Each structure stands twice: as structure tokens, then as C-alpha cells.
N, C-alpha and C positions, 0 to 999 in steps of 0.2 A: 466504548467499545466501538472501533473501526471496521468496516464491513468492505471486501473487493469486489469489486464486480467482475462475474468470472464469465464464462462462452462456451458454449457445447461443439467441439468441433472432431475431428477421426479422429483426433488424438487427448481426447479427453476434456476435462474442464478446463479451459486456460485462463489464465488472471486478465485482466484486462491489459492492452499493451506490450503484452509479451508474444516474440514471434515466434514461428511453429518452430525454425529451425534451433531454437535457443531450448523449446520444449523436446525436442529428437536428443541433443545435444546431454539436455540434461538426466537423460533415460539412458547413454551410454559407459560401462564400469569404465575405469582411469586407466588409459594407457593401451584402449580398445585401437583396433586396425582396422579399416574399410576391406570387407572380403574382397577376393579376388578371386574371378572364373579364367582358368585358364584351360585348351583346349587338351583333352585325353591321349597321351602319347604311351604306350602301351611296351615296354622294357620286353623284346623278343630274344636276344641275346645271351647266346648260352648253350652248353648241351640241351636235347632231348629224346623221349624215347617215349613210344604208345605203341596201341595195338589196332590195325585195319581191316574191315572185312567188306566185299563186296563182288560184282562180278566182272568176268572177265569171257569175251569172244576173241576165238582160235580162229584164223582163217587159215584154211593148209589149202595149194594151187598145186596139183602135180601135174608133170606136164613133159614131154619129150623120151615118154616110154617105147622104145621104135624098134627101128634095126635089126631084127629077127627075136624080138622079145616079145612082148605084148600084141605087135603086128606081126600076126604071122603070114608063112613062106615070104620072108625079105622084100616085104613092100615097103620099102622107103619112102614112099610119099605118107606114108600112115602115122598118124602121130595122135596117142589118146591122151585125152587128158582127163583130171577128177580134181573140183575143187569143193569143199565143204565145210563148213564152220561147226565148233562146237564150243559149247557155252557152256558155263557153271559157276559156284563159287566159289569166290578167292577171299584168304584169310591167313593173315600176320603179321608181323610188328616191323616196328621200323626203330633205327636210330638217329641222330642225324645234330649239327651243330650250326648256328645261326651266328651270323655278324650283323652289328646295326649300326649306321651313319646314320640318323636323325631319323629319315620316313623309309630312309633305304633300307633294306634287309636283305641276307646272303648269304648263303653258306651252303652245303652239304648234307646229302640223305641217303642211308641205304635201308633198303629195305628186303624182305623175304618172305613168302607165302607160297601156301599149299594151294592146290589146284584141284576141281572135280571137273573141270571141261574134258570130256570123252565124245567120240563118235564115229560108229562103223559103218559103212554103207557095203553093200555086194555088187554085182550084175555081172552080167555075161558077154564074155570078150570076141574080139573077133572073129566073124565066121560058126558059128557057136562053139569054136576047142576052148571050152573051159568057164570058167568063169573069174570073176575076182575081188577083194576085197579090201575095200584102204580106209585105212585109221587117221584119226587125227586128236590130238588135244595137248594137254598141260600137266602135269604133273607136280613140279615146283615151280616159281618164278621169283626173279628178283630183280633188280636194279641198284644202280650208284647212280647220283645225278647229283648237280648243281642245282640251286636254286635260285631265281634273283626275284624280288615281290615290293611291295610299296605298302607301308602299315598305315592307317587313318582309324581312327578312336579306338577299337577294338580289333580292327578287321585286318587281316593281312590277305594281299592278292597276290601270286605268285606264278612266274611261269618256272616252267622245269626242263631238264634235257639231260642227258647219259647214257652211260651202260646198261643194257640189260641183257638179261641171261636166262634159260629157261631149259629144264627136265622135258622134254618131249615125249607124247607117247605116240610116234606114226609109226608106219608101215604099210607095204601095198602087196599085196600076196596074191600071185596068179597061178590056176592049177585046173585039172580037170584032163582034158583027151590028150592034152600037150604033153604030159605026161612032168612036166617040173613044175618046182614052183620060184617061182622070184619073190625077194624079200627083201624089204630098203626100213629098214627101222632106224630112229634117230635117237640119241641121247641126248647129251647137253648142248645146247645155241648159242651165242653171242649175237649180239645187235643193236640198234640204240632204243631210246626210248621220249619220248617228248609231251611236253602238256602241260596242263597248268591246275590250280587248283585255289579254292578261299580257305581262310583258317581265322577262327574264332576265336579271340581269348576268354573264358569265363570268367576267371581270376588270375591272381600273378600268377600261379604255378598250374592252372588248368586249359586247353585247349580243344578245340575240336575245329574237323577240318571236312571237306568234299574237295574228291581230286578226280581227274581224269586222264588215261594214257593215251596212246599211240604207239605202237610198238613195231619193229620191222627185224625177225631175225637172220636176213638174210636167204639164198638161194643155196642150194648144197644138193649136190650131183649123189645117188647111190647107185650100186651093182650088185647084178643077181649072185643069191649065194649058191645058188646052183641054175646050172645051165643048158643040161644035160647035151652037152657037144654043142650048143650054139654061142655065137658069138656076145660076148657084151652086150648088153640092151638096159643104156643108163638112163637111169628116171630123175628128174631135178623137180624137187618141192620147194618152194616159195612161204617161209612162214610169217602172217602180217597177223596181228590184233587188235583191241581195245580190251582197256580197263576202267571202270567206274566204283568210286567204292570209298567208306565214310571212315575216318580215325581220330583218335582220341589219345592226345599227346599230355608228358606230364613235364614241363621244363623245371630244369635244376638250376635256379639261380634265386 
């Protein structure tokens, strides 16, 4: 009977004179291929839709209310201005389409949200002849934007910009001893929105995101609904604001 000398090694007992590489090969199944590790490149292209929730801060600056309106006695040098910010919760839905070329992702997105942002401020007018009440806020808010981003691993970092529109809850009322009221309500306004965000793919069908936007809905002139024989007294308001929100998307691909 013949015996072979074996040595203890990390690979187990090897017969004397047998190289470790041969022992490894002996354990591989037939036609086995070495494993290749490649960088993960998620597929973002296609339609997606989802929901979002966040906060909105809407800033209203109302100026140039003078010339026989708020500034009494025809004081042409008098200018009243009022600025205030309304904050609230924002929530709604979005839909979009992505194109992808390598790590470059670009596309278009539209969203529509409801908002609870409201604020009302009151004060005394010039010379104590009445009071004023200023209101501002957003009822509904939406955008239609382009997106351009860069994908790596499971994340997508993007910039965005385009149309913004909103149904505003704005008014300025003046009343009291002057014997009239001045009202300037606003409805739908349109402007621009710019911002950016980060989106993370949980799996091939679901992603989450964080996004921030700045919007500017421009300036608008308003005129009294009642003048009591006084000359027109226009008021100009300028609407701007910021939005911060998170979202959940389903990818249809």
C-alpha cells in the first residue's frame, strides 16, 4: 500500500507537489467563467408618475399705492408699501418623461399641487383716516419644467427650470373714514421657476427625491373697484417664493 504526503494549507489538504492554482481549478465547475464586477448604471429613461409633499413660502410685496388712493389729500410724494410672507403645506402629483444617454438624463416634468399658505395683516392708514388689510397666499401651484441631470450609482442629480403658475389668494382693502374701499384681488398668475434636486432609485421601478424651487410670478398692477370720485390709485404687487418638497415616483419601464 502506497501513501502520499499531504500538507495542510488554507485550501485544505494538498498532495505534495500539487500547486495551489491547480487545486483551485479542480474545484471550479466545467465551463465556469470568472465573475466581472461592473459599475451599476440605472435606467431612468421612460415615463414616470408620482406624488409629492412639502412646504411653500410665498412673498408678496405691494407697492406704489398712492396718488389719491391710500395716500390721502393727493400727496404725490407718499408711497405705501407692504411686504409679507405666507407659509404653508404643499402637496400634489407629478408626471414626466426621461431620456438617457449614458449618465446624462434629460426630460420634461409637469406637476400640480394644492397649498395651505395664507396670511392676513391689518394696519392704520395715513393720518388715521381708515385702516387697511393685506392678504396673500397660494391656493394652487403648478409647473411645467425641463430637467437635466447626471446619474451615478443609483442617484440622479439634476437642475430644472421652466413655467410656473399659481392661483393666488391676494387682496388689499382700504376703508374707514375715507368712505370707500380699495380692493385688488388676484387669480391665476404665471412666471418662471428654477431649482434642482436629487433622486434615488430604490429599485428598477421606484425612486424617491428631494427638490427645491424658486419661483417668480412677476408684477401686476391693480386698480380700485370703488373710487368714490377719487382718481385711480394703482397698486403693484410682486410675487416670489420658494418650495421645498419630497416625492415618490413609479417608473413605467
